C-alpha positions as CSV (number, residue, x, y, z in Angstrom):
1,M,29.2,35.0,-52.4
2,K,25.8,35.2,-51.2
3,T,24.5,33.7,-47.8
4,I,21.5,31.5,-48.2
5,L,19.4,32.1,-44.9
6,K,16.4,29.1,-45.5
7,S,16.9,26.5,-45.0
8,T,14.4,22.8,-44.9
9,I,15.1,21.0,-42.2
10,S,13.5,17.0,-42.6
11,C,12.8,15.0,-39.4
12,P,14.3,11.7,-39.5
13,S,12.0,10.5,-37.5
14,C,8.7,11.1,-38.9
15,G,9.7,12.5,-42.4
16,Y,8.0,16.2,-42.0
17,Q,10.1,19.0,-43.9
18,K,9.6,22.3,-42.7
19,E,11.6,26.0,-44.2
20,E,13.3,27.4,-41.4
21,T,15.3,30.9,-41.6
22,M,18.5,30.3,-40.0
23,P,20.5,33.0,-37.4
24,T,23.6,34.7,-38.6
25,D,25.0,34.8,-35.2
26,S,24.3,31.8,-33.4
27,C,24.6,28.3,-33.3
28,E,20.7,25.9,-33.3
29,Y,21.9,23.0,-31.0
30,F,18.4,21.2,-31.1
31,Y,15.0,21.6,-33.2
32,E,11.6,20.6,-32.4
33,C,10.3,18.8,-35.2
34,S,6.6,20.5,-35.3
35,K,4.8,17.4,-36.3
36,C,6.4,14.3,-34.0
37,H,8.0,16.6,-31.2
38,K,11.4,14.8,-31.4
39,I,14.4,17.3,-30.2
40,L,17.0,17.2,-33.4
41,K,20.4,17.0,-32.5
42,P,23.4,18.0,-34.8
43,K,25.2,14.5,-35.6
44,E,28.2,13.8,-34.8
45,G,30.9,16.3,-36.7
46,D,28.3,18.5,-37.8
47,C,28.1,22.2,-35.7
48,C,24.4,22.5,-36.1
49,V,21.1,20.9,-36.9
50,Y,21.0,22.8,-40.5
51,C,24.0,21.2,-41.1
52,S,22.5,17.4,-39.8
53,F,18.8,18.0,-41.5
54,G,19.2,21.1,-43.2
55,N,19.3,20.8,-47.4
56,V,21.5,24.1,-47.0
57,P,24.6,24.4,-43.9
58,C,24.2,27.1,-41.9
59,P,26.1,30.2,-43.0
60,P,29.6,30.1,-41.3
61,I,30.0,26.7,-42.4
62,Q,28.5,28.3,-46.3
63,L,31.2,31.4,-45.5
64,D,33.9,28.5,-44.8
65,K,34.2,29.6,-41.1
66,K,34.2,28.2,-38.5
67,C,31.1,27.6,-37.1
68,C,30.0,28.4,-33.3
């Protein structure tokens, strides 16, 4: 299975979307929206901002591994 490294994050405050490249060796717990500058944090039960606000989950979750 090929790991997808691009995910589009959608800001829940302003709706702005931006494609980002996910890191393969760390998790991103904080993400600043480029438009409204709100700091996004993972939702309860999610390991990172990509799993909460992205259209593709982070690489470890894609590979059925434990996230950071």
